C-alpha positions as CSV (number, residue, x, y, z in Angstrom):
1,M,33.4,-2.9,-10.3
2,R,33.0,-2.2,-6.6
3,T,29.9,-0.6,-5.9
4,L,27.5,0.9,-2.6
5,F,24.0,0.3,-2.4
6,Y,22.1,3.2,-0.4
7,G,18.2,1.7,0.0
8,T,15.8,1.4,2.8
9,P,11.6,-0.1,1.9
10,G,11.0,-3.2,0.4
11,L,10.5,-1.9,-3.2
12,A,14.6,-1.6,-3.3
13,V,15.0,-5.4,-2.4
14,P,15.2,-6.8,-6.1
15,Y,17.7,-4.2,-7.2
16,L,20.2,-5.1,-4.6
17,K,19.9,-8.5,-5.2
18,L,20.5,-7.5,-9.5
19,V,23.4,-4.8,-8.0
20,A,24.6,-7.7,-6.0
21,E,24.6,-10.6,-9.4
22,E,26.9,-7.4,-11.6
23,S,28.9,-6.0,-9.4
24,N,31.2,-6.4,-6.1
25,V,29.0,-4.7,-3.5
26,A,31.4,-2.9,-1.0
27,A,28.0,-1.9,1.4
28,V,25.2,-1.9,2.1
29,I,23.9,2.0,3.6
30,T,20.4,1.5,4.9
31,Q,18.3,3.8,7.7
32,P,18.8,2.5,11.5
33,D,16.3,-0.2,12.6
34,R,12.7,1.2,13.1
35,P,10.3,0.3,16.1
36,M,7.3,-1.3,13.9
37,G,4.4,-3.4,14.3
38,R,1.6,-3.1,17.2
39,G,4.2,-4.0,19.8
40,L,6.9,-1.6,18.1
41,D,9.6,-3.9,18.6
42,T,12.7,-2.7,17.0
43,K,13.2,-4.4,13.8
44,P,15.6,-4.7,10.5
45,G,14.0,-3.4,7.4
46,P,14.1,-5.1,3.9
47,I,17.1,-3.8,3.2
48,K,18.9,-5.1,6.0
49,E,17.2,-8.2,6.0
50,A,18.0,-9.1,2.2
51,A,21.8,-7.5,3.1
52,L,22.2,-10.1,5.5
53,K,21.1,-13.1,3.5
54,L,23.5,-12.1,1.0
55,N,26.4,-11.8,3.5
56,L,27.0,-8.1,2.4
57,P,28.3,-5.7,5.1
58,V,25.6,-3.3,6.2
59,F,26.1,0.3,7.5
60,Q,23.0,2.1,9.3
61,P,23.5,5.7,10.1
62,E,21.0,8.0,10.7
63,R,22.9,10.5,8.2
64,P,25.6,9.4,5.4
65,S,27.9,11.8,6.4
66,E,28.4,10.4,10.3
67,I,30.1,7.6,8.3
68,S,32.0,9.4,5.4
69,R,35.7,8.2,6.6
70,E,34.5,5.1,6.4
71,I,32.5,5.1,2.9
72,Q,35.3,6.9,1.9
73,A,37.7,4.3,2.8
74,L,35.7,1.3,1.0
75,N,37.0,2.8,-2.8
76,A,34.1,2.1,-4.4
77,D,34.0,2.6,-8.3
78,L,29.8,3.8,-8.1
79,G,26.8,4.0,-5.5
80,I,23.5,3.0,-6.4
81,V,20.8,4.9,-4.7
82,I,17.1,3.6,-4.9
83,A,14.6,4.8,-2.3
84,Y,17.0,5.6,0.6
85,G,15.0,8.4,2.5
86,R,18.4,10.5,2.9
87,I,19.5,13.5,1.0
88,L,23.3,12.3,0.4
89,K,25.9,15.4,0.8
90,T,28.8,16.4,-1.3
91,D,31.3,14.6,1.0
92,I,29.3,11.4,-0.1
93,L,28.7,12.4,-3.4
94,K,32.2,12.9,-3.9
95,S,32.9,9.1,-2.5
96,T,33.3,7.0,-5.1
97,R,35.3,7.1,-8.3
98,L,32.4,7.8,-11.0
99,G,29.5,9.5,-9.0
100,H,26.2,7.9,-7.9
101,L,23.3,6.9,-10.0
102,N,20.1,6.7,-8.7
103,V,16.8,5.3,-9.8
104,H,13.9,7.4,-10.3
105,F,10.1,7.0,-11.1
106,S,9.1,9.8,-13.4
107,L,10.6,11.3,-16.2
108,L,12.5,13.3,-15.1
109,P,12.5,16.8,-14.6
110,K,8.6,16.1,-14.2
111,Y,7.7,14.9,-10.7
112,R,11.4,15.5,-9.0
113,G,10.6,14.9,-5.2
114,S,9.4,11.8,-3.1
115,A,6.2,11.1,-4.6
116,P,6.2,11.0,-8.1
117,V,3.6,8.2,-8.9
118,P,1.1,9.1,-7.0
119,W,1.1,12.9,-8.2
120,A,1.6,12.2,-11.7
121,L,-1.9,9.9,-11.2
122,V,-3.4,12.4,-8.9
123,H,-2.8,15.0,-12.1
124,G,-4.1,13.2,-14.8
125,E,-0.9,12.1,-16.6
126,K,-1.3,10.1,-19.4
127,K,2.5,8.3,-19.4
128,T,4.9,8.0,-17.0
129,G,8.3,6.3,-16.5
130,V,11.8,5.8,-15.2
131,S,14.4,8.1,-15.0
132,L,18.3,6.8,-14.3
133,F,20.2,10.0,-13.3
134,W,23.4,10.6,-11.8
135,L,23.1,12.4,-8.5
136,D,24.1,15.9,-7.6
137,E,23.4,18.4,-4.8
138,G,20.0,19.5,-6.1
139,M,16.6,17.5,-6.2
140,D,16.5,15.1,-8.6
141,T,18.4,17.8,-11.0
142,G,21.7,15.4,-12.0
143,P,22.1,14.6,-15.7
144,L,20.2,11.6,-17.2
145,F,22.2,7.7,-17.9
146,S,18.9,6.9,-19.1
147,Q,15.2,7.2,-19.6
148,K,12.2,5.3,-20.4
149,E,8.3,5.6,-20.8
150,V,5.1,3.6,-20.3
151,E,1.5,4.3,-20.8
152,I,-0.8,5.2,-17.4
153,L,-3.7,3.1,-18.2
154,P,-7.0,4.8,-17.1
155,Q,-8.6,2.0,-14.8
156,E,-4.7,2.1,-13.0
157,N,-3.6,3.6,-9.7
158,A,-0.6,3.5,-8.4
159,A,0.0,0.2,-7.1
160,Q,-0.4,-1.3,-10.8
161,V,1.5,1.3,-12.1
162,M,4.2,1.0,-9.2
163,E,4.6,-2.6,-10.8
164,K,5.0,-1.7,-14.0
165,L,8.1,0.8,-13.0
166,E,9.8,-1.5,-10.9
167,I,10.3,-3.9,-13.8
168,L,11.3,-1.1,-16.2
169,G,13.8,0.0,-13.4
170,L,15.8,-3.2,-13.5
171,H,16.0,-3.6,-17.0
172,L,17.1,0.3,-16.9
173,L,19.7,-0.2,-14.1
174,K,21.0,-3.7,-15.7
175,D,21.7,-2.3,-18.7
176,A,23.8,1.0,-17.0
177,L,25.8,-1.2,-14.8
178,Q,26.7,-3.4,-18.1
179,K,27.7,-0.5,-20.1
180,I,29.5,1.3,-16.9
181,A,31.3,-2.0,-16.6
182,H,32.5,-1.1,-20.5
183,G,33.2,2.0,-19.8
184,H,30.6,4.3,-21.1
185,Y,28.7,6.1,-18.7
186,P,26.5,9.0,-20.1
187,Q,25.5,12.0,-18.6
188,I,22.4,13.8,-21.0
189,P,21.2,17.2,-19.5
190,Q,17.7,16.9,-18.5
191,E,15.2,18.6,-20.4
192,G,11.6,20.4,-20.1
193,T,9.7,22.5,-17.5
194,P,10.6,20.3,-14.1
195,S,7.3,19.6,-11.8
196,Y,7.4,18.4,-8.7
197,A,6.0,15.0,-6.2
198,P,6.3,16.8,-2.4
199,L,5.9,14.1,0.3
200,L,2.3,13.0,0.8
201,K,0.6,14.1,3.9
202,K,-2.8,12.0,4.9
203,S,-4.6,15.6,4.3
204,D,-3.9,15.3,0.5
205,G,-6.3,12.4,0.5
206,L,-9.4,14.5,1.6
207,I,-12.2,14.5,-1.1
208,N,-14.0,17.6,-1.8
209,F,-17.0,16.3,-3.7
210,E,-17.2,19.7,-5.5
211,N,-14.3,18.9,-7.9
212,S,-14.7,17.5,-10.7
213,A,-15.6,13.1,-11.0
214,T,-12.4,12.8,-13.1
215,Q,-10.4,14.9,-10.3
216,I,-11.7,12.6,-7.8
217,H,-11.3,9.6,-9.8
218,N,-7.9,10.1,-9.8
219,L,-7.2,11.3,-6.5
220,V,-8.0,7.6,-5.2
221,R,-5.9,5.9,-7.9
222,G,-3.2,8.0,-6.8
223,L,-3.3,7.7,-3.0
224,I,-4.2,3.9,-2.8
225,L,-0.9,2.9,-1.4
226,W,-0.7,5.9,1.0
227,P,-2.9,8.1,2.8
228,R,-5.5,6.6,0.3
229,A,-8.7,9.3,-0.4
230,Y,-11.3,9.6,1.9
231,F,-14.3,11.8,3.1
232,I,-15.4,12.2,6.6
233,L,-19.3,11.1,7.8
234,K,-20.6,13.4,10.2
235,D,-23.6,12.5,12.0
236,S,-25.8,11.7,14.9
237,S,-22.9,8.3,15.8
238,G,-19.7,11.1,15.4
239,E,-17.2,11.4,12.5
240,K,-16.4,8.7,10.5
241,R,-13.6,8.8,8.1
242,I,-14.1,6.5,4.9
243,S,-11.4,5.1,2.7
244,I,-12.2,4.8,-0.9
245,L,-10.5,1.8,-2.4
246,Q,-11.9,1.7,-6.2
247,S,-13.9,4.3,-8.0
248,A,-14.7,4.4,-11.8
249,L,-15.8,7.6,-13.9
250,E,-19.4,7.6,-15.1
251,P,-20.1,8.9,-18.9
252,S,-21.5,12.2,-18.7
253,S,-24.7,12.7,-19.0
254,G,-24.7,16.3,-20.4
255,A,-27.0,17.9,-17.7
256,P,-25.5,20.1,-15.8
257,F,-25.8,19.5,-11.4
258,P,-28.9,17.3,-12.1
259,A,-28.7,16.8,-8.4
260,P,-26.5,18.9,-5.4
261,I,-23.2,17.3,-4.5
262,G,-23.6,14.7,-2.3
263,T,-26.1,13.1,-3.6
264,L,-26.7,9.5,-4.3
265,L,-27.7,9.1,-7.5
266,R,-28.1,5.3,-8.0
267,V,-26.9,2.2,-6.2
268,E,-25.9,-1.0,-7.8
269,Q,-24.6,-4.2,-5.8
270,E,-21.5,-4.7,-7.9
271,R,-20.9,-1.4,-8.9
272,G,-21.4,0.4,-5.2
273,F,-23.2,4.0,-5.6
274,L,-23.0,6.7,-7.7
275,I,-22.4,10.2,-6.4
276,Q,-23.1,13.6,-7.3
277,C,-20.2,15.4,-7.8
278,G,-19.1,19.3,-8.7
279,Y,-19.2,20.4,-12.4
280,G,-22.4,18.2,-13.4
281,S,-19.9,14.9,-13.2
282,S,-20.7,11.9,-11.3
283,V,-18.7,8.9,-10.0
284,W,-19.1,5.4,-9.0
285,I,-17.6,4.1,-5.6
286,S,-17.2,0.7,-5.3
287,R,-15.1,-0.3,-2.8
288,V,-14.6,1.6,0.9
289,Q,-12.9,0.7,3.7
290,P,-14.4,2.7,6.8
291,E,-12.7,3.6,10.1
292,G,-11.7,0.6,12.3
293,K,-13.5,-1.6,9.7
294,S,-12.4,-4.3,7.1
295,P,-12.4,-3.5,3.6
296,M,-16.4,-3.8,1.6
297,G,-18.2,-3.0,-1.3
298,A,-19.8,0.4,-1.3
299,A,-23.7,-0.9,-1.6
300,E,-22.9,-3.1,1.6
301,F,-21.8,0.1,3.5
302,L,-24.5,2.3,2.2
303,N,-27.0,-0.7,3.7
304,G,-25.3,-0.7,6.6
305,R,-26.0,3.1,7.0
306,R,-29.5,2.7,5.9
307,L,-28.7,5.2,3.0
308,T,-30.9,4.7,-0.4
309,M,-30.6,6.2,-3.8
310,G,-31.6,9.9,-3.5
311,Q,-30.3,10.6,-0.1
312,S,-27.1,12.7,0.2
313,L,-24.3,11.2,2.0
314,P,-24.5,13.5,5.5
315,L,-20.4,14.7,4.9
316,K,-18.5,16.7,6.8
317,R,-17.7,20.1,4.8
318,G,-15.1,22.5,5.6
């Protein structure tokens, strides 16, 4: 079976290796080399590097439609798409005999879009999964080939959930390639109410401590890879962005609004600091990274700011 592989970041590399083992990869299509690092030198991305090591032909158009004739001339049976970063137009979708399969990290039709895992955690979902589906002209709307769910544990963050989903996705894709090779390619309509996972913005990480502790904890978990949940301190030295790397929930005391929002309720060396949130709730901030500095324990951070229990964080509001 002749295949095309579309992908760009490092998470797609194991999938490329799998497709190369299970099929004859006619070409790899990835995004153009971009400036990277402090020196902004133009370097190949992870998929290009992996493809060259596998001695596979590589195409790097800004958009695949620019080379639609070359792609069609490859006479591929199937396209595999994972984290490519570009929408495939009709001419590309029709360039293979069977169509294009996409690996998506959600239980479609939930969380269609570019950031399904972060948004699932931000919204407090208890389960997620991997959907292998056929691409059509819509945004993650095509029929399913297969789907499998996994549990999201209470303290797991987006990085940990992605580790599980990447392994699960490889199992689903290997099974699919073997079934397709034997002439079995199901198309199962998506069922349920769609939801969406739009592209993340830096501003999505700004914490509003008037929200509940659970909402804040879920924001920390969901945005740990990027852009990270953060708050802004405002004092005589100026404004500083403080990213939160780890948090934990505190069981409710049952007393609503025991202190003003932003008050430091407790400080412990190992656990960090407990801060008053909205709805009478509180959340532990355990590990932080101040702007321009290395990650550190939250208690150590407070010591450096000379803040103690009973005081309020000098938060920038509004």
